[in-house]
N, C-alpha and C positions, 0 to 999 in steps of 0.2 A: 905568760905562758907561751908555749911554743907555737910554731906556725904563724908567728906574729908578723914576720916580714918587716921588722924595724924595732924601734925602742919600745919595750913593753910598758913604759910609763906614758906612752903617747908621743908628745913632742920632745925633741932633744932638750935636755936641761929641765925637764918637768920636775917640780918639787913634790916631795912625798912627806906626808905628816905621820904616817903609820910606819911601823917597821916592815921591811920586806919579807915575804915568804921566801923559803929557800928551795930552789929547784935543783934536783939532781937527776941528770939524764942517765938512765940505766941501760937502755938499748936504743941504737939508732942505725937504720939502714935506709935503703931506697924505698921501702914500703911502710915502715912505721917508726914512730918515736915514742918511747916509754919514759916518762918522767915522774919521779916521786916528788911531791910537793909537801913541805913541812912548814906549818904555821904555828908560831907562838900566839897566845891570845892577842887579838887586835891586829895581827900581821895581815898584809894584803899582797896580791899579785901585781897590782897596778892595772890601769885600764889597758885592755888589749882586745884584738880581734883574732879569732881562731880561723886559720887558713884551711884547716882540714877537719873532717868529721872526727869526733873524739869520744872515748869511753873513759869514765872515771870509776875507780873502785876505792871506796874509803877504807883506810886502815883502822880508823877509830870512829866511834859515834861522835857526832858533833853538829854544830850549827854554823851555816855560812850566811853572811850578808852579801847579796849580789847587788851591785850598783851598775845601772845601765847608762848609756851616753845621754839619754834624754832627762836624766835626773831621778827617774823612778828607781825603786829598790824592791827587792824580794828577799825572803829568807828560805833556806833549804835545810831540811833536817837530813843529816847523813847517818847511815847505819853501816857499821863495819861489815865489809864483804858484800854489800848490796850495790851492784853496779847500776849506772845510768849512762845514757849517751846524749849527745847534742850534735846538730848538723854543723857543717862548715859555715862560717860567717857570723857566728855568735860574737857579740861585743859586750864586754863587761869588765868590772873589777870584782875580785873575789876576796872577801875579808873573813877571817876567823872571828865569828861573833860570840864564841864560847869563852869560858874561863880557863880552859885547859888546852894543852898542845893538841893539834889536829894534823893529820896527814892523809893524803890520798895518792893513788897512782893513776896517772893519766896516760892513756894510749891514744895517740893520734894516728889516723890511717892516711898515709900519703898516696897510696896507689891501690888500684883494684886490678890485680892480674887476671887475665882472661883465660 
């Protein structure tokens, strides 16, 4: 995911067992980055840290498996059009845990103009 400040898989040369999610940057300027993420079943983002606050709007209903650096996991049920946000600093790997294609649009906030 964006705002990563480096290799989205963690260390250079990191191995990946799952197929990668596809990130398509739709808008980027000095204030925001908007990325559409497309996941086939089982696809993942790779472990990453968010450098900015972000808002996600699912395109489809679906289920995510979230893997945290300490080895714990969580699941998240996504509903099309129902947004959620997370603060800067979140670290995780995001995996499509469903049996069908999943997509969401992520908006990262880079700046807060005054």
